[in-house]
N, C-alpha and C positions, 0 to 999 in steps of 0.2 A: 432590483434585479431578482428574478425567480431563481430558485434552486431545484435540480432534478436529481433523483437517484435511479440508478440502473444497475444491472448486472453486466460485468465484463466477461468477454470470452477468454480463451486460453492465450491469446495474443494481446490481451489489454484493450481490445476494441468493443464498441458497443453501438447500437443503433436504438433510438428512443422516439417514439411518437409522441408529440405533445398536442394539447388542445390549441395553443396559440403560438404562432411565429413570434420570434423575438430573441433577445439576448438572455442567456441563462448562465448561472454559475454551476459548473459541474464538479462534484467531489467524488472522488473514488477511493476505494481501499482494497488492498489484497493483503492476505496474511503475510506477516513477517516483515512488511515494509511501512514506512510513513505513508499516510495518505497524501494525495495531492489535489489540488484544486486548480481547475482551468477556468479563469474568469471570461466573461464575455464571449460565450459560445453562441454562434448565431444559428438559430433554428429556422430553417427554410419554411416558406408558406405551405409546402406539403407536410410539414410536421416531422420531419426526419433530421437527425444530426448523425454524422459518423465521425468519430475520433479515434485515434490510435493514442493510447497512453503509455508513458514509459515510467516505471517506478524504479527509482535508482538509489533510494536510502534504505538498506536493510537493516534490521536489528530491533523493530518494534514488535517484539514477541507477544506481548499481551494486548496489543491493539489499542493502546490509549492515546496514541498520536505524539508520544514523546519517547525517546530512548533514554532510559534512565536506570536507577538501581533495580527496579522490578525486573526489567529485562536482563539485566547482568546477572541477577540472582536465578532466573530461570536457566541461563546457560551454565552457571556454576553448579546448580543442583543436578543438572542433567550431565555433567562433565563425564565423559568416558562412555556414555551410553549410546544407543542408536536411536534416541528420541528424535523423531521427525519434527516434533513441535519446536525444539531448539536447535536443530541442525540448519543454520542459516546459509551454509554453502552447499547443502544437499550432497555431501560425500558420504553419507551413511553413518557418521559418528560425530557426537558433539565433542569438540577438542579445541585446541588453541586457535585455529582459523576461526571457529565461531565466536570465541572470546575476543579475539582481535577486531572483528566486525563491529561487535557491540562497543568496544572501547573506543574504536576510531570514530564512530558515529554518536558516542555518548554526549547527551545535552542537546542534540537536535531534536526539533519538533515541527509539526506541520502547521 
Protein backbone atom coordinates (compact mmCIF):
# COMPACT_ATOMS: atom_id res chain seq x y z
CA UNK A 1 0.00 0.00 0.00
CA UNK A 2 1.26 3.47 -0.86
CA UNK A 3 1.37 6.39 1.55
CA UNK A 4 0.61 10.01 0.71
CA UNK A 5 1.22 13.24 2.55
CA UNK A 6 -0.81 16.38 2.15
CA UNK A 7 -1.81 19.59 3.90
CA UNK A 8 -5.05 19.80 5.83
CA UNK A 9 -7.36 22.77 5.73
CA UNK A 10 -8.78 24.45 8.84
CA UNK A 11 -11.55 21.84 9.01
CA UNK A 12 -9.27 18.80 8.77
CA UNK A 13 -10.13 18.14 5.12
CA UNK A 14 -7.79 17.72 2.17
CA UNK A 15 -7.78 16.93 -1.50
CA UNK A 16 -4.85 15.30 -3.22
CA UNK A 17 -4.12 14.44 -6.84
CA UNK A 18 -2.11 11.25 -7.29
CA UNK A 19 -0.52 9.69 -10.36
CA UNK A 20 -2.27 6.34 -10.07
CA UNK A 21 -5.66 5.34 -8.66
CA UNK A 22 -5.71 2.74 -5.91
CA UNK A 23 -5.67 2.32 -2.17
CA UNK A 24 -3.48 4.58 -0.07
CA UNK A 25 -2.70 4.89 3.60
CA UNK A 26 -3.15 8.50 4.72
CA UNK A 27 -1.28 9.75 7.82
CA UNK A 28 -2.10 13.23 9.05
CA UNK A 29 -0.90 15.41 11.91
CA UNK A 30 -2.00 18.70 13.42
CA UNK A 31 -0.26 20.53 16.26
CA UNK A 32 -1.03 19.40 19.83
CA UNK A 33 -2.84 16.16 18.77
CA UNK A 34 -1.73 12.61 18.18
CA UNK A 35 -1.44 11.92 14.45
CA UNK A 36 -4.01 9.67 12.82
CA UNK A 37 -3.72 7.09 10.05
CA UNK A 38 -6.58 6.18 7.74
CA UNK A 39 -5.83 2.89 5.98
CA UNK A 40 -7.18 1.86 2.58
CA UNK A 41 -8.31 5.23 1.26
CA UNK A 42 -9.54 4.61 -2.27
CA UNK A 43 -8.28 7.17 -4.78
CA UNK A 44 -10.55 7.47 -7.82
CA UNK A 45 -9.31 7.15 -11.42
CA UNK A 46 -9.58 10.94 -11.68
CA UNK A 47 -6.83 11.05 -9.06
CA UNK A 48 -8.66 12.83 -6.26
CA UNK A 49 -9.56 11.87 -2.71
CA UNK A 50 -11.59 13.87 -0.25
CA UNK A 51 -11.45 13.05 3.44
CA UNK A 52 -12.68 14.80 6.52
CA UNK A 53 -10.43 13.92 9.41
CA UNK A 54 -11.17 14.24 13.10
CA UNK A 55 -8.33 14.56 15.62
CA UNK A 56 -9.58 13.60 19.06
CA UNK A 57 -6.53 12.93 21.29
CA UNK A 58 -4.92 16.20 22.43
CA UNK A 59 -1.71 16.37 24.43
CA UNK A 60 1.12 15.58 22.00
CA UNK A 61 2.76 18.98 22.38
CA UNK A 62 6.16 18.04 20.96
CA UNK A 63 4.75 16.11 17.99
CA UNK A 64 6.57 12.82 18.60
CA UNK A 65 3.44 10.66 18.34
CA UNK A 66 3.22 9.80 22.04
CA UNK A 67 1.89 11.66 25.07
CA UNK A 68 4.57 11.25 27.70
CA UNK A 69 6.87 13.02 30.18
CA UNK A 70 8.13 15.44 27.53
CA UNK A 71 4.60 16.77 26.96
CA UNK A 72 3.92 16.87 30.68
CA UNK A 73 7.06 18.91 31.25
CA UNK A 74 6.06 21.37 28.52
CA UNK A 75 2.80 22.04 30.39
CA UNK A 76 4.51 22.25 33.77
CA UNK A 77 7.21 24.66 32.56
CA UNK A 78 4.57 26.88 30.93
CA UNK A 79 2.12 26.61 33.87
CA UNK A 80 0.52 29.96 34.68
CA UNK A 81 1.65 31.59 31.44
CA UNK A 82 -0.24 32.40 28.27
CA UNK A 83 1.97 30.14 26.13
CA UNK A 84 -0.11 29.15 23.09
CA UNK A 85 2.25 26.21 22.54
CA UNK A 86 1.17 24.49 25.78
CA UNK A 87 -2.42 25.77 26.02
CA UNK A 88 -4.29 22.63 25.03
CA UNK A 89 -7.82 23.91 25.61
CA UNK A 90 -7.16 27.32 24.04
CA UNK A 91 -8.46 29.34 26.98
CA UNK A 92 -5.47 31.70 26.95
CA UNK A 93 -3.64 30.34 29.97
CA UNK A 94 -1.74 27.14 30.78
CA UNK A 95 -3.43 25.80 33.90
CA UNK A 96 -4.93 22.74 35.58
CA UNK A 97 -7.22 22.08 32.61
CA UNK A 98 -4.23 21.67 30.28
CA UNK A 99 -2.41 19.55 32.84
CA UNK A 100 -5.44 17.25 33.15
CA UNK A 101 -5.62 16.81 29.37
CA UNK A 102 -2.04 15.55 29.30
CA UNK A 103 -2.53 13.36 32.36
CA UNK A 104 -5.79 11.89 31.05
CA UNK A 105 -4.14 10.94 27.73
CA UNK A 106 -0.73 10.05 29.22
CA UNK A 107 0.81 6.99 27.59
CA UNK A 108 -1.35 7.09 24.46
CA UNK A 109 0.41 6.93 21.12
CA UNK A 110 -0.40 6.87 17.47
